[in-house]
C-alpha positions in Angstrom: 100.6 154.4 99.4 98.6 152.0 100.6 100.9 148.6 100.3 98.0 146.6 99.6 98.9 147.8 96.1 102.6 148.3 95.7 105.6 150.0 97.6 106.9 153.5 97.9 110.3 154.5 97.0 112.2 156.6 99.2 112.3 159.7 96.6 108.0 159.2 96.4 108.0 157.2 93.3 105.8 154.4 92.7 107.3 150.3 92.6 106.2 147.8 91.3 103.6 146.1 92.9 104.5 143.4 95.9 103.8 140.0 94.4 101.1 138.1 95.8 99.4 134.5 95.8 96.1 133.5 96.6 96.1 130.3 98.4 92.5 128.1 98.1 93.3 125.2 100.2 92.6 123.4 104.0 94.0 123.6 106.9 96.0 121.0 108.6 96.4 120.8 112.3 99.6 119.1 112.2 101.6 121.9 110.4 103.0 119.6 107.6 100.5 119.9 104.6 98.1 122.8 103.3 97.7 126.1 103.9 100.7 125.7 106.6 103.2 124.7 104.1 102.0 127.1 101.5 102.3 130.2 103.8 106.1 128.8 105.0 106.9 128.4 101.3 106.1 131.5 99.9 107.2 133.5 102.5 110.4 132.1 102.3 110.2 133.1 98.7 109.4 136.6 99.5 105.6 136.3 98.1 102.7 137.3 100.0 99.9 135.2 100.5 96.2 135.6 100.4 94.2 132.8 101.7 90.7 131.1 101.3 90.3 128.0 103.7 88.2 125.6 102.0 88.2 123.0 105.2 89.7 122.4 108.1 91.5 119.0 109.0 92.6 117.3 112.0 95.8 115.1 110.6 98.4 113.9 112.6 101.7 112.7 110.1 100.0 109.1 109.9 96.5 109.5 109.7 93.6 112.1 109.3 91.3 112.1 112.4 88.5 114.7 110.6 87.3 117.0 107.8 85.2 119.8 108.2 84.4 121.5 104.6 84.2 125.4 104.5 80.4 126.0 103.1 81.1 126.7 99.6 79.5 130.1 99.1 82.0 131.0 102.3 85.2 129.8 100.0 83.4 131.6 96.6 83.3 134.7 99.6 86.8 134.7 100.2 88.1 134.6 97.3 86.1 137.4 96.0 87.3 139.8 99.1 91.2 138.4 98.6 91.0 139.4 95.0 89.0 142.7 95.7 92.3 144.0 98.2 94.7 144.0 96.1 96.5 142.4 92.7 96.5 138.8 92.7 99.5 137.6 90.0 98.8 133.6 90.7 96.1 131.5 92.4 97.0 128.2 94.0 94.5 125.4 94.5 94.9 122.3 96.5 92.2 120.8 98.7 88.9 121.3 98.0 86.9 118.7 99.5 83.6 118.6 97.5 82.2 118.8 94.8 80.7 122.3 95.9 83.5 123.9 96.6 85.0 122.9 92.8 81.9 124.3 91.3 82.3 127.7 93.5 85.9 128.0 92.8 85.7 127.3 89.2 82.8 130.2 89.5 85.8 132.6 90.4 88.2 131.7 88.4 86.1 132.4 85.2 85.7 136.1 86.1 89.4 136.1 86.8 90.3 134.6 83.6 94.2 136.8 83.3 95.5 135.2 86.4 97.3 131.6 86.4 96.2 129.3 88.3 98.2 126.2 89.4 96.5 123.1 90.6 97.4 120.7 92.8 94.5 118.1 92.6 94.6 116.9 96.2 92.4 114.0 96.0 93.8 111.3 98.8 96.1 112.7 102.0 99.8 111.1 102.2 98.3 109.0 105.3 95.8 107.6 102.5 92.8 109.7 103.7 90.1 111.0 101.2 90.3 114.5 100.6 88.0 115.1 97.6 84.8 113.2 97.9 84.1 111.2 94.1 81.6 113.1 92.7 83.9 115.9 93.5 86.4 114.6 90.7 84.1 114.5 88.2 83.7 118.2 88.9 87.3 119.0 88.8 87.8 117.3 85.2 84.9 119.3 83.8 84.6 122.2 85.6 87.9 123.1 87.1 91.2 122.0 84.7 90.4 123.6 82.1 90.7 126.8 83.9 94.4 126.4 85.2 97.4 127.1 83.6 99.0 124.3 85.3 97.7 120.8 86.7 100.5 118.9 88.7 99.2 115.4 89.4 101.6 112.5 90.8 100.8 108.8 89.4 98.0 107.8 91.3 96.3 110.9 90.7 97.0 110.5 87.6 95.0 107.3 87.2 92.0 108.7 88.9 91.8 111.6 87.0 91.8 109.4 84.1 90.0 106.4 85.4 92.6 104.1 85.0 94.8 102.0 86.8 97.9 103.4 88.2 100.8 104.1 85.4 103.1 101.0 85.2 105.4 102.9 83.6 106.5 106.5 82.2 104.7 105.9 78.5 101.9 104.6 80.4 101.9 108.2 82.7 102.8 110.1 79.4 99.4 108.6 77.6 97.2 109.0 80.8 98.5 112.9 80.9 98.1 113.3 77.3 94.4 112.3 77.4 93.7 115.2 80.7 95.6 117.5 77.9 92.8 116.7 75.2 90.2 117.1 78.0 91.2 121.0 77.7 93.7 121.5 80.9 96.3 124.5 79.8 99.3 121.8 80.8 100.4 119.2 82.9 103.1 118.7 85.3 103.3 114.8 85.9 105.4 114.4 89.2 107.3 111.5 89.6 107.3 111.2 93.5 105.3 107.8 93.3 106.5 106.6 90.0 108.5 103.3 90.8 111.9 103.6 92.6 114.7 104.5 90.9 118.0 106.9 91.8 116.4 110.3 90.3 113.1 111.8 90.6 111.7 113.0 87.4 108.5 115.6 87.1 107.4 116.0 83.0 105.8 118.9 81.9 103.2 118.5 78.9 102.0 121.0 76.9 100.1 120.9 73.6 102.1 121.5 70.7 105.3 120.7 72.8 107.8 118.1 73.3 107.6 116.7 77.0 110.4 118.2 79.5 111.7 116.5 82.1 112.8 117.9 85.3 115.2 115.8 87.2 116.7 115.1 90.8 118.4 113.2 92.7 116.1 110.9 94.5 116.4 111.6 98.4 116.3 109.0 101.1 113.8 110.7 103.3 109.5 111.6 103.1 108.4 114.8 104.2 104.6 115.3 103.9 102.9 118.6 101.9 106.0 118.4 98.8 102.7 118.7 96.7 101.7 121.7 98.2 105.3 123.4 98.4 106.1 122.7 94.8 102.9 124.4 94.0 103.3 127.1 95.8 106.7 127.8 94.7 105.6 127.6 90.6 102.7 130.0 91.6 105.3 132.3 92.9 107.5 132.6 89.8 104.5 132.8 87.9 103.0 135.7 90.5 106.4 137.7 89.3 106.1 136.9 86.1 108.5 134.1 84.8 107.5 131.6 81.9 106.2 128.6 83.1 108.8 126.1 82.2 111.4 128.7 84.4 108.9 128.8 87.1 109.0 124.8 87.5 112.4 124.6 87.3 112.6 126.7 90.1 109.9 125.2 91.7 111.2 121.9 91.7 115.0 123.5 93.0 113.1 124.8 95.4 111.4 121.7 97.0 114.7 119.8 96.8 116.2 122.4 99.3 113.3 121.6 101.7 114.0 117.8 101.9 117.8 118.5 101.9 116.7 120.4 104.9 117.9 123.7 103.6 115.6 126.9 103.7 113.5 127.9 100.7 115.0 131.3 99.6 116.3 131.2 96.0 115.4 133.1 92.8 
């Protein structure tokens, strides 16, 4: 059997296809974030990665040196080729860079509405460099958010997406999150890494018609670039295996906590 579409048991019977996630994101020359982090996490979870590179960046751990967007038509061609090559269980989207790429990605997703999409709305890098043009944010809200199963902003990104000042409390963050839900996105995971300091890191899952679900972990006294990439890829990996959204988020948070503690990324 062609291994792009599945595996063959020893007795010749067809087995379930290997889970595969299409990663649509930028490169990071330091290896700390972007596609490098996505592939690392997916491989650790036993999930194959297909790639559509949106931009090439020159970065250190402290700053963004240069960014070169890939032409949107080529991003679209990469996605379509990856989807043609074999079954994709989920799509993880990270850095998009420019409005044209946002629109190109959205055009492909509309043709594959059955595939769950996890969007990490990368607006600025951890070192402060802008990674999505300002007019691209408007396109992200209008064209892309309604196509996503899960959108994962931190508190700073949440403020940018709602044209508001950064939330000063969890209540304000929830109000901003509900504004985005009303705009059409399927579900929202408000990441607590940029929340006011506390003993716990709390992520909150918002869905229309459901009470908010809180995912708590002890806040660790260490920093690591690419945690948003890792969390989004971890969740996409579980969705690709057919797990429900809430379970996927819980397991994804556990994976990232393990990374921060310095353990490997393997797990259920």
